[in-house]
N, C-alpha and C positions, 0 to 999 in steps of 0.2 A: 627444135633440136632434133638430131638424127635418132633413129631407133637405138635403144640400149638393151644390152642383155648380159647375162651371167650364167653361172652354173645352176641358178635356182629361179631366174626370172627372165621375162622378156617384155619390153615396153615399146610400143609404136605410137607415133604422133599422127598416123594416117588411119583414121577410123572409117574411111569410106569403103574399105574392102569388106568381104563377107567372112573370110577365113584368115586366121593368124597362125603362123607356124612358130611355136615357142621354142622347140629344139632341145629342151633339157629332159633328163630322165625323171620318171616318177614311179612310185610303187603302186599307186592306184589313181584312177580318175578322180576319186574323192579328194585327193591331195592337191588338185588344181583349183586355184581361186582366180577369178577374173574380175577386175574392177575398172571403172571408168573414172578418169580424173579430169575435172573441168578446169578451165583456165584460172579460176579463182581458188583452186585447191579442193573444192568440194568433191567428195568421193561417193560413188554409187557401186555397191557390190551387186554383181549380176548373179543369176541363178541358173543351174542346169535346167534345161527345158523339161527334162524327165521328172523334175521335182516340183514343177509349178502346177498347182491344182487347176482343173478345168474351170473356166470362168474368172480366174484371177486376173487382175489388171496387168500383170506382167506376162500373161500367156502370149506366146508368139515372139517374145523378146529375150528368151533364154538362149543358152548355147549348148552345144554338144562337144564332147572330147573324143578325139581319135588318137589312141595311144600308139598306134602303128606309125602313122604319119606325123605324130606329135603336133597336131593342130587343134585349134578351138574354132568352131564355126557357129555364128549366130543364126537363129532360126529365121529372122527377118532378112530383107534383101541386103542390108549392110548394118554395121554397128551404129551408124548415125540414125537408123530407123528408130532406135530406142529413144523415148521422149527425153531422157536425161543425158544423152550423149550427143555432143555438138561437133561441128566440123573442126573446131579448134581443141577438142578434147583429146586426151591420151588414153590408150587402152593398155593396161598392165596385166600380164599373165604371170602368176608366180606360184611357187610350190609351198605347201604348208604340211610338212610331214608330221604325222602323229608322233608324240613322244612316249606313248604307251607301248610297251614291248609287244611286237607282233609275233615273236617266236619265243616259246617257253621251252627251254632245254631241260631235260630230265636225266637223272643218273642212269647210265647204261644204255641210253637211247642212241640210235644210229644218227650221225651227223651227216645230212645230205648237203650237196653243194648248193642247192637252191635255198635251203634254210640259212646256211652260212652267208650266202650272198645277200639275202633279204635282211638278216640281222646287221650285217656290215653296212649295207646301203642306208638302212634306217638311221643309224648313227651318223654316217657321212652326210646324208642329205640334210639332216637337222643342223649339223654344224655349218654346212654351206649356207643354209638359209639364215642362220644367226650371223654369220660373218658378212654376208652380202646385204643384209637387211632386205630380204627378198620382198617383203611387203611395203618397203619404202616408208616405214613408220618412224625412222630415226630412234628406234628402241630395240632392245633385245627380243622382246616378245612379239612374235609375228602375227598372231591371231588370237583374240580373246573370245573364246566360246563360252556358252552358258555353263559348261562344266567346270571352268576354272574360276568362276565368280562365286565367292563365298556368300552364304545367305546373309542378307542385310548389309552387304558391302556397298551397294549403290545408294548412297545417301543424297539428300537434296543438293549439296554443293557439287556433286558429280554430274548432275543433270543440267544440260545447257538450257538457257532461257528460251521459252517458246518452242521446245523440242518435243513436247508430249501432245500429239494430235488426237483427234476424236477416236481414231481406230485403235489407239493404245489404251483407252479407258474401258474397263469392263462395264457392261450394263449394270446399272444399279449401284455403281461404286461411289457416285457423287451424292452423299447423304447430306442431311441438313447441317451437320457439324462441319462439313467441308466448304459450305457456302459462307463467305464473309458477310457481315452485317451490311445492309444497304447495297448489296451487290446485284440483286435481281431488279432491273428496272422494267418499265412498262413494255419495252420492246421485246423483252425475254419471256413475257407471259402470253401464251397462245390465246387468241380471241375466243371468248365464250367458255373459258375453263375455270373462272372464279365464280363458283356457285355459293349458295347459302352456307354450305358446310365449311367453306374456306374463309368466311368472314368471321372474325372474332366478335364476341359479344361487345356491344356498345361502340364498335369501331366506326360506324357510319354517323359522323357528327354533322352538325348543321352546315359546316363549311363544305362537306362532301356532297351535299344535295344541291343540284342546279336550280336556278330560279324557275318558278312555275312548273315544277316537276311533280308535285304532290297533288293528285286529283282525288275525287271523292272515293274512288275504288281503293286508294291506299290508306284511307282513314277507317279504323275499326269503329263499328257502331258504338255509340255512347262515349266515344273517346274525347269528344270536344266538350269539356266541362266549362262551367262559368269562369273558372280561373284562366282558361285558354282564350276567352273572348275579350278582346281589347275594348275597354270602355270608351264609348263615343263621347266626344266633346260637343260643345254647343255648335261649332261650325259644321260638324258631321250631321247634326240633327235638324238644323234649320232647313226649311223649304227653300230651295234655290230658285225655283221657277214659279212656285205657287200652283203648280199643276195638280197637287194633291188636295187642293181646297183651302189650305191655310195660306196666309199672306207670307211674302218673302221675309226671311229673318225671324220667323216665329217658330219656336220649338214646341212641337205638339207630340208628346210621347204616344205611342200606339195604345197604351192602356187608357188614355183619355180620348184619343181620336175614335176609338171603337167602343167606348162605354155608352150605355143607354142614357146616362145622365149628362153626357157632354153635349153641348149645342152642336147641331149639324149646320145651322145657319142662323145669322142674326143681322139686324140692321134697322135703319130708320128710313122711311119713305115719306116725302112731302105729300100733303093733302090739300094744298091751297089752289086758288084760281090761277094765279100768275106763275107759280112755280111748278110748271108741268114737267113730267118725266122727260129725259132721264136725269135732268139736273136736280130733281127733287130728292134723289137718293144720295145720301151722304156715305160715300164709299170708304171714307176714312174710319167710319164707325161700323163697318159691316164685315161679315165673314161669310165666305162661300156664296156671295151674291155676284152673279155675272152681269145681270141687267135688270131693269124694272120697266114696266110699261103701263099704259092706261087703256085697257081694252074697251072700257066704257066709262061713262061719268060715274063718279063715286067709287070706282074700282081701281085697284093697283095690282099688277101682276109681278111676281118675283121669279126669276130664273136662276137655278143653282149653277155655280161654276163647275162643281163636281156633282153629278147626279147621285141620288141615294139608291140603295139597292131595292127599296120598295116604297110604296106610298103610305106605309103603315107608320106614320110619324104624327106628332102633335105640334100644332102651331099655337103659340100664345101671343096674342096681339092686343095692344091697348092704344087708345087715342090720347094724344097729349096736345096741350095748347099753351103756347108761350105767353099769351096775353089774357085769355078768358078762362073762366072756370068750366070744366068738363061736366056736362049734365048726364043724366041717366040714358038719354037717347043716343048718345055718341058712342055706342058699342060697336065692335068690329066683328064681322063674320068671315070665317075662312071657307073658301069654296074651290072646287076644281083641283084637288091635290093630285099631283102625278110625281113620278120619280125625278122629273126635271124641274118642278117648281109648283107654285100654287098662286091663288088669287085672293086678295083681301077686299072686303066691301063694307061700307058703313052707311047708315041712314042719315048721318049728319051731313049738313051742307058743306061744300068746299069753302074752307076759310084759310087765308094765306098763313095764318099763325099756327095752323094745326099740322100734325104729322102723326104717322102710325109707327109705333115701336113693335118689333116682332122678334121672336126667337123660336127655333125649331128643335125639338127633342125627338129621340127614337130613331129607328132604322140605323143604317150605317152608310158611310161613304162608299160609293162604288170604287173598285180598284181597276 
């Protein structure tokens, strides 16, 4: 649309120029307002360059007013240099005359022509702005300033959705009462900011602790009581490989395994002519016996599966005969004790029906 103007406004649809001649009279440069109107109707109020603080984001995009030539000139190269003014935007310059009396007449005072003109023009200009809707707001009120808004008048329904940005919120204004329940998610919590003081008592439940996260340094001394230790069942206590000395599937509590009165080894070894080792050793009736041997005639050697911690142990051995009666000469002597085993010897002659029964006490199983 073409440029439009009146007694109190001027609007151009060509924002590519640097200066706009508005052409109407004003009482003060402060009465000039410049706005940019986007094609979707969004409005941006521009500021006098002289009023923009150094370092402000709008610095360099303000304008200056020349009352003599009746022009407004943007500081940048053109109006479209402003980030919110586009090639299809319109720029509107209009007057907003103050309604506060600028001349105070007193009794007996001399009335000058200038005072009379100013007082007259103030009323005339305000009437023109009202009649022409200089601000193009489709309302009688041309400009709402802070001074005309009553305290507490801006209620929640008056504020548009998503219109309060970060720079409108005073530091420290968002208190705990202002945050809705369940509104702060993990993404809003800065890494490393939740310390011990921020954790409520008893808030770290079992479900909050990851698997395999509690090491020995996290456990207080003496904190693991008997009630905290799960009782082991038979399957947990059985020897799975027999590497500890006991046969597979046999439960041997440590209180027995390491007792001085618990056998460290036992078994039966054949003492006959034809039943030579190792077949002479009945392994089904033995414990902690790895092998047997016959180092010499009338002798039988026993090797432990699990060595003992010392040779300070006692071997009880007796001769038995499944057919004949044992006489006093058929006693058994223990010799060559080591941590790995021992040797048995008897003065009796080798007889197929005889065997030596033995059991070992004392010392402990090596670990």
